C-alpha positions in Angstrom: -45.7 2.9 -69.6 -42.5 0.8 -69.9 -39.5 1.8 -67.8 -36.4 3.1 -69.7 -33.4 0.9 -69.4 -30.6 2.5 -67.5 -27.9 4.3 -69.5 -24.2 4.2 -68.6 -23.6 7.0 -66.1 -20.9 9.5 -66.7 -18.4 7.9 -64.4 -16.3 4.8 -63.9 -19.2 2.3 -63.5 -17.9 -1.1 -64.7 -19.3 -2.5 -67.9 -20.2 -5.9 -66.3 -22.4 -4.2 -63.7 -24.1 -2.1 -66.4 -24.9 -5.2 -68.5 -26.3 -7.0 -65.4 -28.6 -4.1 -64.8 -29.7 -4.2 -68.4 -30.5 -7.9 -68.0 -32.4 -7.2 -64.8 -34.4 -4.5 -66.4 -35.5 -6.5 -69.4 -38.1 -8.8 -67.6 -39.2 -5.8 -65.6 -40.0 -3.9 -68.7 -41.9 -6.8 -70.2 -43.8 -7.3 -66.9 -44.7 -3.6 -66.8 -45.9 -3.7 -70.4 -48.1 -6.7 -69.6 -49.4 -5.0 -66.5 -50.2 -1.9 -68.5 -52.1 -4.0 -71.1 -53.9 -5.9 -68.5 -54.9 -2.8 -66.6 -56.1 -1.2 -69.8 -58.2 -4.2 -70.6 -59.6 -4.3 -67.0 -60.4 -0.7 -67.2 -62.3 -1.1 -70.4 -64.2 -4.1 -69.0 -64.9 -2.2 -65.8 -66.2 0.7 -67.8 -68.4 -1.6 -69.8 -69.6 -3.2 -66.5 -70.4 0.2 -65.0 -72.2 1.2 -68.1 -74.2 -2.0 -68.2 -75.0 -1.7 -64.5 -76.1 1.8 -65.1 -78.5 0.6 -67.7 -79.6 -2.2 -65.5 -80.2 0.1 -62.6 -82.1 2.4 -64.9 -84.2 -0.5 -66.2 -85.0 -1.6 -62.7 -86.2 1.9 -62.0 -88.3 1.7 -65.1 -86.2 4.0 -67.3 -85.4 2.5 -70.7 -86.3 -1.1 -69.7 -86.3 -3.7 -72.4 -85.2 -7.1 -73.4 -81.9 -5.9 -74.8 -81.0 -4.5 -71.4 -81.8 -7.8 -69.8 -79.7 -9.7 -72.2 -76.8 -7.3 -71.6 -77.1 -7.6 -67.9 -77.0 -11.3 -68.2 -73.9 -11.2 -70.4 -72.2 -8.8 -67.9 -73.1 -11.0 -65.0 -71.8 -14.0 -66.9 -68.5 -12.4 -67.7 -67.9 -10.8 -64.3 -66.7 -14.0 -62.6 -64.2 -14.7 -65.4 -62.9 -11.2 -65.2 -62.6 -11.4 -61.5 -60.9 -14.7 -61.8 -58.5 -13.3 -64.3 -57.8 -10.3 -62.1 -57.2 -12.7 -59.2 -54.8 -14.7 -61.4 -52.7 -11.8 -62.3 -52.7 -10.2 -58.9 -49.7 -12.3 -57.6 -47.8 -11.5 -60.8 -48.6 -7.8 -60.3 -47.3 -8.1 -56.7 -44.1 -9.8 -57.9 -43.6 -7.2 -60.6 -44.2 -4.4 -58.1 -41.7 -6.1 -55.7 -39.2 -6.4 -58.5 -39.8 -2.8 -59.5 -39.2 -1.7 -55.9 -36.1 -3.8 -55.7 -34.9 -2.4 -59.0 -35.5 1.2 -57.7 -33.6 0.3 -54.5 -30.8 -1.1 -56.7 -30.9 2.1 -58.8 -30.6 4.1 -55.7 -27.7 2.0 -54.4 -26.0 2.2 -57.8 -26.5 6.0 -57.8 -25.0 6.2 -54.3 -22.2 3.9 -55.4 -21.6 6.1 -58.4 -21.5 9.2 -56.2 -19.1 7.4 -53.9 -17.0 6.3 -56.8 -16.9 9.9 -58.2 -16.0 11.2 -54.8 -13.2 8.6 -54.5 -12.0 9.5 -58.0 -11.9 13.1 -57.0 -9.9 12.1 -53.9 -7.6 10.1 -56.1 -7.2 13.0 -58.5 -6.5 15.3 -55.6 -4.1 12.8 -54.1 -2.4 12.5 -57.5 -2.2 16.3 -57.8 -0.7 16.4 -54.3 1.7 13.6 -55.2 2.7 15.5 -58.4 3.2 18.6 -56.2 5.3 16.6 -53.7 7.3 15.0 -56.6 8.0 18.5 -58.0 8.9 19.7 -54.5 11.2 16.7 -54.1 12.8 17.3 -57.5 13.3 21.0 -56.6 14.8 19.9 -53.2 17.2 17.5 -54.9 18.2 20.2 -57.4 18.8 22.6 -54.5 20.8 20.0 -52.6 22.9 19.4 -55.6 23.5 23.1 -55.9 24.4 23.2 -52.2 26.8 20.3 -52.7 28.4 22.1 -55.7 28.7 25.3 -53.6 30.2 23.4 -50.7 32.7 21.8 -53.1 33.5 25.3 -54.4 33.9 26.6 -50.9 36.3 23.7 -50.1 38.3 24.4 -53.2 38.4 28.1 -52.2 39.5 27.1 -48.7 42.2 24.9 -50.2 43.4 27.7 -52.5 43.2 30.1 -49.5 45.2 27.7 -47.4 47.8 27.3 -50.1 47.9 31.1 -50.5 48.3 31.5 -46.7 51.1 29.0 -46.6 52.8 30.7 -49.5 52.3 34.0 -47.8 53.8 32.6 -44.6 56.7 31.3 -46.5 57.2 34.6 -48.3 56.9 36.4 -45.0 59.4 34.1 -43.4 61.8 34.5 -46.4 61.4 38.3 -46.2 62.1 38.1 -42.5 65.2 36.1 -43.1 66.3 38.5 -45.7 65.7 41.4 -43.4 67.7 39.7 -40.7 70.4 38.9 -43.3 70.4 42.6 -44.4 70.6 43.6 -40.8 73.6 41.3 -40.3 75.2 42.6 -43.4 74.5 46.1 -42.4 76.0 45.5 -39.0 79.0 43.8 -40.7 79.4 46.7 -43.1 79.2 49.1 -40.1 81.8 47.0 -38.3 84.0 47.0 -41.5 83.5 50.7 -41.9 84.5 51.2 -38.2 87.5 48.9 -38.7 88.5 50.7 -41.9 88.1 54.1 -40.2 90.1 52.8 -37.2 92.7 51.4 -39.6 92.8 54.7 -41.5 93.2 56.6 -38.3 95.9 54.2 -37.2 97.6 54.4 -40.6 97.3 58.2 -40.5 98.7 58.3 -37.0 101.6 56.0 -38.1 102.2 58.2 -41.2 102.1 61.3 -39.0 104.5 59.7 -36.5 106.7 58.5 -39.4 106.7 61.9 -41.0 107.6 63.6 -37.7 110.3 61.0 -37.1 111.8 61.3 -40.5 112.0 65.1 -40.4 114.9 65.2 -38.0 116.1 61.6 -38.3 119.8 60.8 -37.8 121.0 57.4 -38.7 124.4 56.0 -37.6 126.0 53.3 -39.8 129.6 52.4 -39.3 130.2 55.5 -37.3 128.9 57.7 -40.2 126.0 60.0 -39.5 123.2 60.3 -42.1 121.3 63.5 -41.9 117.8 63.4 -43.4 115.8 66.5 -44.3 112.1 66.0 -45.0 111.6 62.8 -46.9 115.1 62.9 -48.5 118.4 61.9 -46.9 121.8 63.1 -47.8 123.5 59.9 -48.3 126.7 61.0 -46.8 127.5 57.6 -45.3 126.5 55.6 -48.3 123.2 54.5 -46.8 120.8 52.8 -49.2 118.1 54.9 -50.6 115.2 54.8 -53.0 115.4 56.1 -56.6 113.8 59.3 -55.5 116.4 59.8 -52.9 114.5 58.7 -49.9 116.1 56.2 -47.4 115.0 52.6 -47.7 114.2 52.2 -44.0 113.7 48.4 -44.4 117.2 47.9 -45.8 119.1 50.1 -43.4 121.5 48.0 -41.2 122.2 50.2 -38.4 121.1 51.7 -35.2 119.0 54.7 -34.7 121.2 57.3 -33.2 120.4 60.2 -31.1 118.2 62.7 -32.8 119.3 66.3 -32.3 117.1 69.2 -33.1 118.5 71.4 -35.8 
C-alpha cells in the first residue's frame, strides 16, 4: 500500500521544508507501489509453483499422474529460473527502497521532534511575550505612579512655599503687634506721666490758689504811704490802687510794696 504524503502539521513548519518532504516522498511512493505490484506478482507465481509442485508430487506418488501434469511441471521448471532472476534483479531495488523508507521514517521522526521543539519554543516565546507585556504594563504603571509622586512632591513644595510665606507674614504680623504693644505701653506710660504731671500741677495750682486766697484775705498794700485794705477778693481802693472791673485788685499792676499784714 502506498504511503500517504505528509500533510502540513499544525505549527510553524516552513513551507520550503514541507515541499522538500513532498518531493522526497514522491519516489518513495512510486517505489512502494512497484514493490507492492512485484510482490503480488511473485506471490501469484509462487502460489502457482506450489500448486504445480503439489500436482507434481502427487503425480510422482501415483496420484492423478498424466501427461498434462508433466507438461505443467516442465513449464514451471522452465519459468522458475526467470522468476528467480527477476526476484534477484529487484532485490537491490527493494533494499534501496526499504533504506529510503527507513530514512524517510527517521526524517519524519526528526521533523516531528523538530515540530515539537518549535511548538515548545513558540510556547516559550508566547510566555515570554506575555511576561514582557506584563512587565511593560508594570513599567507603565510605575511611570504613572512616579508622575503622580512628582506631582504630589510639587504640590508639597508649593504648600511648603505657601506655608513659609504665611509663616513670614505671621512673624511680621507678630513683630508689628509686638511693636504696637510696646508703643501702647510707652504711650500708656507717657499718659500716666502726663496724668501724674497734671495731677501734680493741679495740686501745685490748688496749693498756690489756696495760698493766694489766704494771702488776699488779710492783705494790706502800701502805695505812696496809703494803706489799702482788702477783704476777701475785693479791695477797698482807698489809696487809688488799680483794680479789676469786679473790684478785685490787679496784683500784676500794683507798684508798691507789700506792707505788714495785721490780723483784724
